[in-house]
N, C-alpha and C positions, 0 to 999 in steps of 0.2 A: 442462522445459516451462514456459512462462510462464503465470501465472494467466489465465483467460479471463473469469471473472465474479465480481463481489463482490456479495454479498447483504447488505443492512443491514435489520434489523428493529428497530423502536423500539416498545416497549410503553409507551404514555403513561399517566399517572396515572388518567385516566378509563376505562382499560381497552381503548381502541381502538388497534390496532396500525397502524404505518406501515411499509410495506415498499418498499424501493428495490432495483432490480437495476441494477447498473452494469457494463456491458461494459468490460473493461480496455483493449483495443486502441483503441477510439474515444476513450476518456478520455485515454489517453496521447498520441494524435495531437492532440487539442484542446489539451492542456497542453504540447505539445512545446517551445514557447519557454521555459517554466519548467524543463522537463527538461534542455534545453541549458544553461541558466544553472546548474542544479544540478551538471551534469557538469563545467562549467568551474570552478565553486567547488570541486568534489572534486579536480580536477587541481591547483588552486592550493594547497589544503590538503595534498595529498600532497607537493608540492614544498617547502612550508614545513616540514613535519614529517619530511622525508626518508623518505617511504614510496614503495615501487615502485608507480607508477601502474597498470601493467598488472595486477599482483597485486591491488591494491585493487579495480579494476573487475571482475576475475574473481571475487573474493569477493562483491561486491555482486550480480553476476549469479547466482551459486550460491544466495545467500539468496533472491532473487526467485523462482528456479525451485523452491525448496523450500516456497514459500508455499501452493500448492494443498492443500486439506484442512485448513487452519487455521481454527479457530473461536475467536472472542473474545466472551465473554459477561460483560457488566457489569450489575450491578443496584444501584440506589440507591433505597431506599424502594420506592415503587410504580412507579418508572420502570426499565425494563430495555432494554439495547441488545445485540443479537446481531449480530456480523459474521462471515460465512462466506465464505471465499475458495475458489473452485472452479477 
């Protein structure tokens, strides 16, 4: 299953948090020209390095489908960033 929502929480040095909720499907639709260029670049890279294109895209699909439930927490000094993929 593809991720549905990405939540980004930034704790600023002054203590006030910033929260962003990004729905994945609308973001992908808005960025579809870039996604198409990235897919084309992936095909070209697979041809250059003699990698099976279907297997490479299947592997990328499996990685994206495994993302829900992932949390990335980064802290630097008094600033912290938490990214949750649901």
